[in-house]
N, C-alpha and C positions, 0 to 999 in steps of 0.2 A: 467647480468640485471640488471641493476644500483638499488639503497636503494630509488627512488621515484617511480619506477615500479614496484619494489615487494609492495610497501606501497597504492599504489593504484591500484593494481588491484582487491584488497579484500573490494573492495569499491564500484567496479563494477560500475563505473563514468556513465558508456553510460544512467544505469534505475536511476539513480540521478534526473533525472526529474522530477520524480512521488511527490516527496516529494515537489516541490513549485506547485505543480499544483493541491495537493489538499492543503495545503495552503493555495493558490487562491482564494480555493472555501469559506473556513474563513475568511479573507481578504473583501471576495464581500458583506457575510451574516454582517457584522458589517457596512458596505460602506453602502449598503442596508437603517440599522436601525439610523444608527447614521447621515442621510443624508450626506456625504459626511463629515462628520466632524472626523476621526480618526485620529489614531498620526498612520506615515507613519514610525518612526524611531521603534516603535513599531513592526507595519506591518513587518519590515524587520529580526526583531528581531524569528517572526514569525518563518518568512520562514525558516533563519538559526538553529531553534531546529528545525523545522520538516528535515533539512536536515542530520542533523546533528544522527536524532533515527532514519534514514535510512541509515545511512555511519554503524552504530552502529551496526545495528539490518545486515545488510549483509558483516559487518567481524567480528560477532559473527560467527555466520554461516555457514561464509569457516573455521573460526577456529572449528570451533565444528564437520563441517562435515569431513576436515581433519582427525584429531584427532580423530576421528571414523571408519574411514577408508574406509568411504562412497566415500568419489572424487575416490578410486582406482577402483571401481565395477561404477563409474554413466557415462552413455555416455552421453556428452556433448552436447545441441544442442545449438543455437544460444540465446534463450531462457530461458534454465532451464540447473541444471545443477552444475551452478558456475564458477566462472572466469577459473581454472583450472589451477591461478598463487601459490597455495604451492603444489600443490603434481609434480608439476616440480622446483619448490623450497623450500623445506622440509622448507629449516632456515629460510622462511621469515613466518613462523606457530607465532611469538612469535611477529613481526610486527599486525601481523591480531587480534591479541587477547587486543595489546597498543591500535590499531586504534579503537577496537571495547569500549575502555572502558574511552578514551579521549573523541569518540563520546557520551557515551552515562554523564557523567561529563559535558560536555556543556548543554546538554539535562537537568542537576539538576538544576547548574547556572542558566537556564534560566527561569526555573520553579519554584527559588525564587528568581530571582527577581519582575516577574510577583504576586508570594505570594504577596511579601508586595506594589508593586504598586495594586494592585488589590483586593485581598482578598486569603482567605482561602482555599477560596468555592476550589478554580481552583486545589489545591493540591491532591484532588485524582484521577483525569482526568491524574495529570502526575505522582505520584504513580505507576497508575496502567498504566500507557505505560509506563513507565522502567522495569517494571516486567513483560511485554507482552515481550519488547525487551533481555530481556536477559537468560525468560526460552524460549523461543519458538522453537529454534529449540532440543537444547535434550530432553523439555521435553513434548511442544505441541503438539508437532507432534505424540505424542502418542495416541493422543485421538482426535476421525477422529469428531467429531461438535470443538472442541476450533482447531485443525489445520486448519477449513474450517471459522470459523470467526471470530481468529482473528487478522490476519492480515487485513480484515474491521473492524475489532474496533480498531487500531493502525493511520490504515490510514484517515479511515472515520470521526468516531463517538471522536475518541477524536484528532486529529489534527481540524480538523474543529469548532469541539465544543470549544477546547478549545485554539484556535484562534479566536472565537466569542468571549468568555469570556474575551480574554487579553487585549484587543481593545474595548469592553463595560464595562467588572464588570462584567455584567450579561448575565448566557442563555438566551437561542430564542429556543420558532420551530422553527423558520424559521432555527439557525443552526444548530438543528436537525433533518429540513427533507434535508437539505440538504446535510445535513453529509450520509442519506441514500446512495446517489448516487454514493461517490470511497466506503461506504463501501460493497455495492457489487460487486462493478467492480474491489476490492480489493481481495478479498476475492476469485473474480472469474479469479483474475490472477497468483493467486497461485497458484487453483485452477489444469489447464489446465497445467500449469508447471510442476505436478507432475502425468501428463500422463505420459510422455517418461522416469519420474523415477519411475515408479513402482519398477520392477524387483529387484534395485540394494537395494535402501528404503529398502524393504520387510529383506533383511540383515541383518537389522540392527534393528529388530522390529518397525519401524514405523508404524503407523495406523489410514493413514491419510484414506482418502472417496478413493481415486481409488484402495487401495489394501487392503478392506473393503466391497466394493460393488462391484467394481470393475470398467472399466473406464464407461461401459458404462449407466450405472446407473446414473455414476459423471456425464455423457456428460448431463441429464437431466437435475440432479444438476444447472451443468453450463449454460442454457437457461433456466431453469426455474430468477435463478440471474439478470439475460439479461432482462430479463422481470420486474420483481420488480424495476431495476434500472431505468429503462421510462414507471412506473406507478408512480413514487415516485415523475419525474420531470410532470407528465400530473398532479396529483394531486394536486401537492404543488401547483401551476398554479392556476387551475380549483375549489381546494375547501381555499384552506389557502391563497389566495392572492399574490402569486408569482410574479415579472410582468411577464408577456406574450413574452418579448425580456430571459424570462430563458427555453422558447422552444427548440432557440438554442441547447441546445444539447442532443435532436431529433435531430440533425440533423450524430451524428454518430451511429443510423440508420444504416448505408447503409454498414459500419463494420462490427457490432454486426450482422447482422443478416448472412449475408454467412460463419462468424466465428462461428455460433449459428449451422449453419445447418452441416460444415466441423465438431464438431465435435460430430454430433447424428451419424454424417456418419463415420467419420476417428474415431472413439475414438478407436479402438486399429491396429490403419495403423500409428503412426508417423510418417513416411517419408511422407505423404500424411497432416494430420494433422499439419506439422510446418508452412506453412502460416495463421494458426487463431490463431496460439500461437502470431502470429508477427501483425499479425487483432489485439487483444486482448492487446498489450501492447497497439495502440492506442489509442484503446476506451477508456480505462484505462484514456489516460493521455489528452486528449481531450476534453473527457464527464465535467471533472468539470473546464476544462479549460473556456468553452464556453457555462453551468452556471454561472458560477460567471458574463464571460461579459453579461452577463443577467440581474444581477443583478446592474453588474456596470453600464450599462447601464441609464441614469437620461432623460426621457422625457415627 
């Protein structure tokens, strides 16, 4: 296997589209607030920072999972269990760690730039984001509530609101409301992806909800978070005057409803649950993009 493949594998390239989708939601908020007058070079930097953060957390996750011995026990699926690069190529562990550190360094550099350009108020979000990236695998996954909420905090609250601030110089209620969409969805993404890994994760003392309360109870959380996602979109339009085109995000209900029903029905039947994992990935990518399109439309 070539060095390029060994480096790219732990990044999990097929899944990196999630980061630009979430950053796009933040860009659309700034675009809507500023009547279209935003710095597009800064917008590109925001996307680059989000992708770098995603690469970093993926690579560090692969490194720590390999070092803990978890990879040797995990049954990988197309949507969970890692890339399989390090178990097949143990010599590449150093590449994964280096990739994670470089990604984190790039996030820090972009954060420093925006601190000088927009003000110190962006620092708390940036520092919290970097902390979550580094400790997610070996610490946050030991605490059920933190394990549940930290993915959405990173991709939702921090990416969307951080992007909004980087492009406008201030935080906004609009940014917070839109951030709730990827907040609930990305929490759900990692939650459902933990279902196939329960037995393996238990061996290294992880304590996420599918382990502590079981898959069936966790499926109810999954459905509740889907409900809160779409409620946030509707309330944002009806109560907080987001543009009606933001309701485009509701189109992904055609995927979310069958995914939710499958989670409830097949929580302990992983082979039959796999289509729901794929539907959940699509919901995570398409929903923030559709909401963003709604904010970009100016009529």
